[in-house]
N, CA, C and O atoms as CSV, one atom per row, in Angstrom:
chain,resi,resn,atom,element,x,y,z
A,1,MET,N,N,-7.959,3.826,0.319
A,1,MET,CA,C,-6.676,3.260,0.654
A,1,MET,C,C,-5.611,3.888,-0.237
A,1,MET,O,O,-5.544,3.620,-1.437
A,2,THR,N,N,-4.819,4.692,0.347
A,2,THR,CA,C,-3.730,5.291,-0.395
A,2,THR,C,C,-2.433,4.858,0.241
A,2,THR,O,O,-2.423,4.211,1.288
A,3,GLY,N,N,-1.342,5.218,-0.396
A,3,GLY,CA,C,-0.052,4.873,0.153
A,3,GLY,C,C,0.605,3.765,-0.617
A,3,GLY,O,O,0.256,3.486,-1.764
A,4,ILE,N,N,1.547,3.144,0.019
A,4,ILE,CA,C,2.348,2.111,-0.622
A,4,ILE,C,C,1.653,0.762,-0.505
A,4,ILE,O,O,1.228,0.349,0.574
A,5,GLN,N,N,1.549,0.082,-1.657
A,5,GLN,CA,C,1.032,-1.280,-1.651
A,5,GLN,C,C,2.218,-2.232,-1.747
A,5,GLN,O,O,3.220,-1.928,-2.395
A,6,SER,N,N,2.097,-3.376,-1.100
A,6,SER,CA,C,3.176,-4.363,-1.173
A,6,SER,C,C,2.586,-5.749,-1.380
A,6,SER,O,O,1.465,-6.046,-0.966
A,7,ILE,N,N,3.389,-6.591,-2.041
A,7,ILE,CA,C,3.052,-7.994,-2.221
A,7,ILE,C,C,4.273,-8.794,-1.813
A,7,ILE,O,O,5.356,-8.602,-2.365
A,8,ASN,N,N,4.109,-9.682,-0.861
A,8,ASN,CA,C,5.191,-10.555,-0.408
A,8,ASN,C,C,4.813,-11.995,-0.694
A,8,ASN,O,O,3.723,-12.446,-0.345
A,9,ILE,N,N,5.729,-12.716,-1.336
A,9,ILE,CA,C,5.514,-14.139,-1.608
A,9,ILE,C,C,6.570,-14.918,-0.842
A,9,ILE,O,O,7.767,-14.677,-0.996
A,10,LEU,N,N,6.120,-15.851,-0.018
A,10,LEU,CA,C,7.013,-16.640,0.813
A,10,LEU,C,C,7.050,-18.071,0.297
A,10,LEU,O,O,6.069,-18.805,0.415
A,11,ASP,N,N,8.184,-18.465,-0.276
A,11,ASP,CA,C,8.413,-19.835,-0.732
A,11,ASP,C,C,7.347,-20.324,-1.718
A,11,ASP,O,O,7.066,-21.519,-1.796
A,12,ARG,N,N,6.757,-19.384,-2.469
A,12,ARG,CA,C,5.709,-19.693,-3.454
A,12,ARG,C,C,4.515,-20.429,-2.851
A,12,ARG,O,O,3.727,-21.029,-3.582
A,13,LYS,N,N,4.375,-20.390,-1.534
A,13,LYS,CA,C,3.278,-21.073,-0.835
A,13,LYS,C,C,2.359,-20.104,-0.093
A,13,LYS,O,O,1.253,-20.478,0.297
A,14,ARG,N,N,2.803,-18.875,0.102
A,14,ARG,CA,C,2.030,-17.895,0.870
A,14,ARG,C,C,2.250,-16.515,0.252
A,14,ARG,O,O,3.384,-16.098,0.021
A,15,LEU,N,N,1.147,-15.817,-0.009
A,15,LEU,CA,C,1.221,-14.462,-0.533
A,15,LEU,C,C,0.512,-13.551,0.449
A,15,LEU,O,O,-0.600,-13.838,0.890
A,16,GLU,N,N,1.166,-12.450,0.788
A,16,GLU,CA,C,0.593,-11.453,1.676
A,16,GLU,C,C,0.613,-10.126,0.946
A,16,GLU,O,O,1.636,-9.744,0.378
A,17,THR,N,N,-0.508,-9.420,0.957
A,17,THR,CA,C,-0.571,-8.126,0.285
A,17,THR,C,C,-1.451,-7.177,1.067
A,17,THR,O,O,-2.229,-7.582,1.930
A,18,ASN,N,N,-1.310,-5.899,0.742
A,18,ASN,CA,C,-2.166,-4.876,1.334
A,18,ASN,C,C,-2.637,-3.956,0.216
A,18,ASN,O,O,-2.188,-4.084,-0.923
A,19,GLY,N,N,-3.519,-3.049,0.527
A,19,GLY,CA,C,-4.020,-2.114,-0.471
A,19,GLY,C,C,-5.055,-2.696,-1.416
A,19,GLY,O,O,-5.335,-2.109,-2.461
A,20,VAL,N,N,-5.627,-3.843,-1.067
A,20,VAL,CA,C,-6.625,-4.479,-1.931
A,20,VAL,C,C,-7.928,-3.685,-1.856
A,20,VAL,O,O,-8.509,-3.512,-0.784
A,21,LYS,N,N,-8.371,-3.211,-3.012
A,21,LYS,CA,C,-9.632,-2.469,-3.088
A,21,LYS,C,C,-10.808,-3.396,-3.383
A,21,LYS,O,O,-11.928,-3.155,-2.932
A,22,ASP,N,N,-10.539,-4.472,-4.156
A,22,ASP,CA,C,-11.629,-5.356,-4.552
A,22,ASP,C,C,-11.063,-6.706,-4.974
A,22,ASP,O,O,-9.956,-6.786,-5.506
A,23,VAL,N,N,-11.828,-7.757,-4.735
A,23,VAL,CA,C,-11.522,-9.086,-5.263
A,23,VAL,C,C,-12.448,-9.273,-6.458
A,23,VAL,O,O,-13.658,-9.433,-6.297
A,24,LYS,N,N,-11.865,-9.251,-7.672
A,24,LYS,CA,C,-12.664,-9.353,-8.896
A,24,LYS,C,C,-13.178,-10.771,-9.116
A,24,LYS,O,O,-14.341,-10.966,-9.470
A,25,SER,N,N,-12.306,-11.765,-8.904
A,25,SER,CA,C,-12.726,-13.161,-9.029
A,25,SER,C,C,-11.749,-14.041,-8.270
A,25,SER,O,O,-10.609,-13.664,-7.999
A,26,PHE,N,N,-12.244,-15.238,-7.935
A,26,PHE,CA,C,-11.406,-16.174,-7.195
A,26,PHE,C,C,-11.889,-17.589,-7.440
A,26,PHE,O,O,-13.088,-17.865,-7.400
A,27,ASN,N,N,-10.933,-18.496,-7.697
A,27,ASN,CA,C,-11.194,-19.931,-7.682
A,27,ASN,C,C,-9.896,-20.617,-7.264
A,27,ASN,O,O,-8.944,-19.935,-6.883
A,28,GLU,N,N,-9.835,-21.914,-7.323
A,28,GLU,CA,C,-8.660,-22.643,-6.828
A,28,GLU,C,C,-7.407,-22.436,-7.679
A,28,GLU,O,O,-6.307,-22.791,-7.255
A,29,SER,N,N,-7.566,-21.862,-8.882
A,29,SER,CA,C,-6.391,-21.690,-9.746
A,29,SER,C,C,-6.088,-20.244,-10.100
A,29,SER,O,O,-5.052,-19.980,-10.710
A,30,GLU,N,N,-6.963,-19.280,-9.736
A,30,GLU,CA,C,-6.674,-17.883,-10.060
A,30,GLU,C,C,-7.392,-16.946,-9.104
A,30,GLU,O,O,-8.542,-17.162,-8.723
A,31,LEU,N,N,-6.668,-15.896,-8.733
A,31,LEU,CA,C,-7.221,-14.823,-7.916
A,31,LEU,C,C,-6.967,-13.525,-8.670
A,31,LEU,O,O,-5.839,-13.265,-9.088
A,32,VAL,N,N,-8.000,-12.707,-8.849
A,32,VAL,CA,C,-7.868,-11.436,-9.550
A,32,VAL,C,C,-8.251,-10.331,-8.571
A,32,VAL,O,O,-9.369,-10.291,-8.057
A,33,LEU,N,N,-7.280,-9.424,-8.323
A,33,LEU,CA,C,-7.451,-8.362,-7.338
A,33,LEU,C,C,-7.316,-6.995,-7.981
A,33,LEU,O,O,-6.619,-6.843,-8.984
A,34,LEU,N,N,-7.978,-6.001,-7.408
A,34,LEU,CA,C,-7.748,-4.611,-7.741
A,34,LEU,C,C,-6.930,-4.027,-6.604
A,34,LEU,O,O,-7.398,-3.921,-5.471
A,35,ILE,N,N,-5.690,-3.648,-6.928
A,35,ILE,CA,C,-4.776,-3.065,-5.944
A,35,ILE,C,C,-4.298,-1.738,-6.507
A,35,ILE,O,O,-3.660,-1.703,-7.559
A,36,GLY,N,N,-4.598,-0.651,-5.820
A,36,GLY,CA,C,-4.235,0.661,-6.341
A,36,GLY,C,C,-4.918,0.877,-7.681
A,36,GLY,O,O,-6.132,0.712,-7.802
A,37,ASP,N,N,-4.126,1.249,-8.696
A,37,ASP,CA,C,-4.654,1.459,-10.042
A,37,ASP,C,C,-4.355,0.277,-10.952
A,37,ASP,O,O,-4.380,0.423,-12.174
A,38,SER,N,N,-4.077,-0.870,-10.392
A,38,SER,CA,C,-3.719,-2.048,-11.184
A,38,SER,C,C,-4.625,-3.229,-10.863
A,38,SER,O,O,-5.130,-3.373,-9.749
A,39,THR,N,N,-4.813,-4.068,-11.877
A,39,THR,CA,C,-5.429,-5.361,-11.661
A,39,THR,C,C,-4.294,-6.369,-11.543
A,39,THR,O,O,-3.386,-6.385,-12.374
A,40,VAL,N,N,-4.341,-7.197,-10.528
A,40,VAL,CA,C,-3.294,-8.182,-10.270
A,40,VAL,C,C,-3.891,-9.576,-10.442
A,40,VAL,O,O,-4.882,-9.923,-9.800
A,41,TYR,N,N,-3.272,-10.368,-11.318
A,41,TYR,CA,C,-3.693,-11.735,-11.583
A,41,TYR,C,C,-2.697,-12.673,-10.914
A,41,TYR,O,O,-1.498,-12.588,-11.180
A,42,ILE,N,N,-3.171,-13.557,-10.058
A,42,ILE,CA,C,-2.322,-14.511,-9.358
A,42,ILE,C,C,-2.791,-15.900,-9.762
A,42,ILE,O,O,-3.949,-16.255,-9.541
A,43,GLY,N,N,-1.900,-16.683,-10.351
A,43,GLY,CA,C,-2.240,-18.028,-10.776
A,43,GLY,C,C,-1.547,-19.058,-9.912
A,43,GLY,O,O,-0.488,-18.794,-9.342
A,44,GLY,N,N,-2.148,-20.234,-9.817
A,44,GLY,CA,C,-1.528,-21.286,-9.028
A,44,GLY,C,C,-2.430,-22.498,-8.889
A,44,GLY,O,O,-3.329,-22.726,-9.698
A,45,TYR,N,N,-2.167,-23.268,-7.844
A,45,TYR,CA,C,-2.873,-24.517,-7.586
A,45,TYR,C,C,-3.330,-24.540,-6.138
A,45,TYR,O,O,-2.617,-24.083,-5.246
A,46,ASP,N,N,-4.515,-25.069,-5.912
A,46,ASP,CA,C,-5.064,-25.202,-4.557
A,46,ASP,C,C,-5.024,-23.884,-3.787
A,46,ASP,O,O,-4.689,-23.868,-2.603
A,47,LEU,N,N,-5.362,-22.785,-4.450
A,47,LEU,CA,C,-5.338,-21.479,-3.802
A,47,LEU,C,C,-6.498,-21.338,-2.831
A,47,LEU,O,O,-7.628,-21.730,-3.122
A,48,LYS,N,N,-6.192,-20.769,-1.670
A,48,LYS,CA,C,-7.186,-20.546,-0.622
A,48,LYS,C,C,-6.904,-19.194,0.011
A,48,LYS,O,O,-5.760,-18.893,0.353
A,49,VAL,N,N,-7.929,-18.384,0.168
A,49,VAL,CA,C,-7.777,-17.116,0.884
A,49,VAL,C,C,-7.863,-17.426,2.370
A,49,VAL,O,O,-8.901,-17.862,2.868
A,50,GLU,N,N,-6.766,-17.195,3.067
A,50,GLU,CA,C,-6.734,-17.443,4.514
A,50,GLU,C,C,-7.312,-16.256,5.272
A,50,GLU,O,O,-7.976,-16.424,6.294
A,51,LYS,N,N,-7.053,-15.046,4.759
A,51,LYS,CA,C,-7.503,-13.843,5.457
A,51,LYS,C,C,-7.762,-12.759,4.428
A,51,LYS,O,O,-6.984,-12.584,3.490
A,52,PHE,N,N,-8.869,-12.023,4.607
A,52,PHE,CA,C,-9.134,-10.845,3.792
A,52,PHE,C,C,-9.912,-9.858,4.640
A,52,PHE,O,O,-10.968,-10.185,5.181
A,53,SER,N,N,-9.383,-8.645,4.752
A,53,SER,CA,C,-10.046,-7.585,5.499
A,53,SER,C,C,-10.439,-6.473,4.535
A,53,SER,O,O,-9.577,-5.833,3.932
A,54,VAL,N,N,-11.728,-6.246,4.393
A,54,VAL,CA,C,-12.215,-5.175,3.529
A,54,VAL,C,C,-11.766,-3.823,4.070
A,54,VAL,O,O,-11.411,-2.931,3.299
A,55,ASP,N,N,-11.780,-3.670,5.386
A,55,ASP,CA,C,-11.429,-2.390,6.012
A,55,ASP,C,C,-9.967,-2.016,5.802
A,55,ASP,O,O,-9.667,-0.878,5.442
A,56,SER,N,N,-9.053,-2.961,6.023
A,56,SER,CA,C,-7.619,-2.655,5.925
A,56,SER,C,C,-7.042,-2.968,4.548
A,56,SER,O,O,-5.962,-2.483,4.211
A,57,GLY,N,N,-7.745,-3.770,3.748
A,57,GLY,CA,C,-7.234,-4.142,2.430
A,57,GLY,C,C,-6.160,-5.210,2.475
A,57,GLY,O,O,-5.478,-5.442,1.478
A,58,GLU,N,N,-5.999,-5.866,3.617
A,58,GLU,CA,C,-4.992,-6.922,3.754
A,58,GLU,C,C,-5.565,-8.254,3.287
A,58,GLU,O,O,-6.723,-8.579,3.549
A,59,LEU,N,N,-4.718,-9.024,2.583
A,59,LEU,CA,C,-5.128,-10.333,2.091
A,59,LEU,C,C,-3.965,-11.302,2.240
A,59,LEU,O,O,-2.815,-10.955,1.970
A,60,VAL,N,N,-4.278,-12.530,2.675
A,60,VAL,CA,C,-3.294,-13.607,2.761
A,60,VAL,C,C,-3.827,-14.766,1.932
A,60,VAL,O,O,-4.960,-15.210,2.119
A,61,LEU,N,N,-2.994,-15.251,1.012
A,61,LEU,CA,C,-3.361,-16.343,0.119
A,61,LEU,C,C,-2.418,-17.511,0.343
A,61,LEU,O,O,-1.203,-17.325,0.416
A,62,LEU,N,N,-2.970,-18.721,0.452
A,62,LEU,CA,C,-2.171,-19.937,0.601
A,62,LEU,C,C,-2.355,-20.809,-0.627
A,62,LEU,O,O,-3.383,-20.724,-1.298
A,63,GLY,N,N,-1.376,-21.643,-0.928
A,63,GLY,CA,C,-1.421,-22.564,-2.054
A,63,GLY,C,C,-0.095,-22.541,-2.785
A,63,GLY,O,O,0.889,-22.008,-2.272
A,64,THR,N,N,-0.056,-23.114,-3.980
A,64,THR,CA,C,1.149,-23.082,-4.802
A,64,THR,C,C,0.983,-21.955,-5.816
A,64,THR,O,O,0.133,-22.037,-6.702
A,65,ILE,N,N,1.786,-20.909,-5.690
A,65,ILE,CA,C,1.690,-19.732,-6.553
A,65,ILE,C,C,2.645,-19.919,-7.723
A,65,ILE,O,O,3.849,-20.088,-7.530
A,66,SER,N,N,2.097,-19.886,-8.954
A,66,SER,CA,C,2.922,-20.123,-10.131
A,66,SER,C,C,3.076,-18.893,-11.017
A,66,SER,O,O,3.985,-18.850,-11.846
A,67,SER,N,N,2.209,-17.887,-10.863
A,67,SER,CA,C,2.345,-16.692,-11.705
A,67,SER,C,C,1.744,-15.475,-11.025
A,67,SER,O,O,0.844,-15.574,-10.191
A,68,LEU,N,N,2.276,-14.323,-11.412
A,68,LEU,CA,C,1.811,-13.039,-10.896
A,68,LEU,C,C,1.922,-12.053,-12.040
A,68,LEU,O,O,2.996,-11.896,-12.620
A,69,TYR,N,N,0.815,-11.378,-12.375
A,69,TYR,CA,C,0.781,-10.486,-13.523
A,69,TYR,C,C,0.037,-9.212,-13.147
A,69,TYR,O,O,-1.019,-9.263,-12.516
A,70,PHE,N,N,0.597,-8.064,-13.540
A,70,PHE,CA,C,-0.030,-6.767,-13.303
A,70,PHE,C,C,-0.551,-6.193,-14.604
A,70,PHE,O,O,0.072,-6.345,-15.655
A,71,SER,N,N,-1.697,-5.531,-14.531
A,71,SER,CA,C,-2.259,-4.841,-15.677
A,71,SER,C,C,-2.744,-3.475,-15.218
A,71,SER,O,O,-3.504,-3.379,-14.254
A,72,ASP,N,N,-2.309,-2.412,-15.903
A,72,ASP,CA,C,-2.754,-1.062,-15.548
A,72,ASP,C,C,-4.217,-0.886,-15.884
A,72,ASP,O,O,-4.709,-1.433,-16.871
A,73,ASN,N,N,-4.910,-0.124,-15.062
A,73,ASN,CA,C,-6.326,0.148,-15.279
A,73,ASN,C,C,-6.549,1.549,-15.826
A,73,ASN,O,O,-7.630,2.112,-15.651
A,74,THR,N,N,-5.553,2.116,-16.480
A,74,THR,CA,C,-5.698,3.465,-17.013
A,74,THR,C,C,-6.401,3.423,-18.357
A,74,THR,O,O,-6.464,2.383,-19.013
A,75,ASP,N,N,-6.918,4.550,-18.745
A,75,ASP,CA,C,-7.580,4.701,-20.039
A,75,ASP,C,C,-6.550,4.492,-21.147
A,75,ASP,O,O,-5.478,5.094,-21.092
A,76,PRO,N,N,-6.839,3.648,-22.165
A,76,PRO,CA,C,-5.875,3.400,-23.239
A,76,PRO,C,C,-5.416,4.677,-23.933
A,76,PRO,O,O,-4.278,4.739,-24.398
A,77,ALA,N,N,-6.265,5.694,-24.015
A,77,ALA,CA,C,-5.865,6.951,-24.647
A,77,ALA,C,C,-4.754,7.635,-23.854
A,77,ALA,O,O,-3.919,8.330,-24.433
A,78,GLU,N,N,-4.739,7.446,-22.541
A,78,GLU,CA,C,-3.702,8.051,-21.713
A,78,GLU,C,C,-2.356,7.373,-21.908
A,78,GLU,O,O,-1.320,7.990,-21.658
A,79,ARG,N,N,-2.342,6.110,-22.352
A,79,ARG,CA,C,-1.096,5.362,-22.512
A,79,ARG,C,C,-0.477,5.560,-23.890
A,79,ARG,O,O,0.659,5.144,-24.115
A,80,ARG,N,N,-1.195,6.183,-24.813
A,80,ARG,CA,C,-0.670,6.388,-26.150
A,80,ARG,C,C,0.447,7.424,-26.119
A,80,ARG,O,O,0.448,8.336,-25.292
A,81,GLY,N,N,1.389,7.267,-27.031
A,81,GLY,CA,C,2.507,8.201,-27.118
A,81,GLY,C,C,2.076,9.559,-27.666
A,81,GLY,O,O,0.972,9.709,-28.190
A,82,PHE,N,N,2.956,10.535,-27.538
A,82,PHE,CA,C,2.665,11.896,-27.960
A,82,PHE,C,C,2.304,11.970,-29.436
A,82,PHE,O,O,1.297,12.584,-29.789
A,83,LEU,N,N,3.104,11.355,-30.308
A,83,LEU,CA,C,2.848,11.446,-31.751
A,83,LEU,C,C,1.534,10.775,-32.144
A,83,LEU,O,O,0.833,11.281,-33.020
A,84,SER,N,N,1.191,9.671,-31.532
A,84,SER,CA,C,-0.065,9.015,-31.874
A,84,SER,C,C,-1.264,9.845,-31.406
A,84,SER,O,O,-2.330,9.793,-32.017
A,85,ARG,N,N,-1.093,10.605,-30.329
A,85,ARG,CA,C,-2.183,11.487,-29.893
A,85,ARG,C,C,-2.323,12.680,-30.831
A,85,ARG,O,O,-3.438,13.133,-31.090
A,86,VAL,N,N,-1.204,13.195,-31.344
A,86,VAL,CA,C,-1.246,14.351,-32.233
A,86,VAL,C,C,-1.760,13.972,-33.605
A,86,VAL,O,O,-2.609,14.666,-34.165
A,87,PHE,N,N,-1.240,12.845,-34.168
A,87,PHE,CA,C,-1.574,12.460,-35.528
A,87,PHE,C,C,-2.639,11.375,-35.607
A,87,PHE,O,O,-3.042,10.966,-36.697
A,88,GLY,N,N,-3.076,10.928,-34.489
A,88,GLY,CA,C,-4.089,10.079,-34.324
A,88,GLY,C,C,-4.621,8.899,-34.704
A,88,GLY,O,O,-5.681,8.512,-34.213
């Protein structure tokens, strides 16, 4: 799955996204997804996956969404600045 990934949140009650490569974990208060090169953490209450397609990477989540957090999945050495890589 390449291309543009999008996340749409409607009235904090419905989240629609595409480009989902994997569902890392899920319960009623947190959903952890791998989208592109990022891990996406979605927090809330009474969360329910209404739709998930492995083939298309589309996911629809219902419930009360209270937080959304992205974390890069790159190697920490790649994120270091030039001087820290040189002087180590």
